[in-house]
N, C-alpha and C positions, 0 to 999 in steps of 0.2 A: 503643945501649942506650935503653933509654925505660920511666919511669915514672910510676904515678902513683897520690894517694892524695886522702883529701879526709874531712870529714865535716859533718853534717846534724844538727842537733838540730829538733826540732818540736813544738809547742806544741800540743793538742787536735789532731793530726793537720786544724790550718787552717792552720799558717802555718811557712813552712821557713823558715830559716835555712842556710846551706850556707856554705865554704870550700874549696878544693880546691889541687893545686899536679900541674902538670906538669912532670915531670924530662926533656930530651930533650937528650945529648950536641951535644957541637959537626957531629957528621956525621950525627945522628940529621933525618930527614923534619920532624917536626912540635919546634919548637925549645921552651925552658923558658918556663909560662908559670904565672903564679896565679892563680886564678878567686876569686871572689864573687859570691853570690846571695841574691835573697830569693825566697820564694814563699807562695801561698796559694790557699786548696782551700775552696768553697764550692756547696754544690747541686751538686756533680760539676762544676761549672766551676773552672778550673787553669789560674794564670795565673803566670810565673817571670819574671823578668827576671835575668842572670848579668852580671857585668863582668871582663874580661880585662884585667890588665896586665903589666908584667914582659916581656913581650917586643918584639921590634921588626918582627915581620910580624903580631901578634897584637895590640900595644898599644891599649889604651882602647879594647875593642870592647866595644858593648853588643848582648847579644843577651834578647830579648822573646820567651814563645811563650804559645800561649793555647792551652789542651785541653776537652777532654766527654770524660767517661768517663759510661757508659752502660751 
């Protein structure tokens, strides 16, 4: 059994604050973890930074993404 939920707040579609939780039971392929993140968007360019914690395999992971929408 696995379940995921999260929330996002955006300010003027330019700044985003996100948080989420993934629940994975002991025999699940992906363990439980908590994630928090920030994102920004300006002139079609998007940057997102997230931090994963509370997991032995994914704990203390920082992910950064950069994108462009046209």
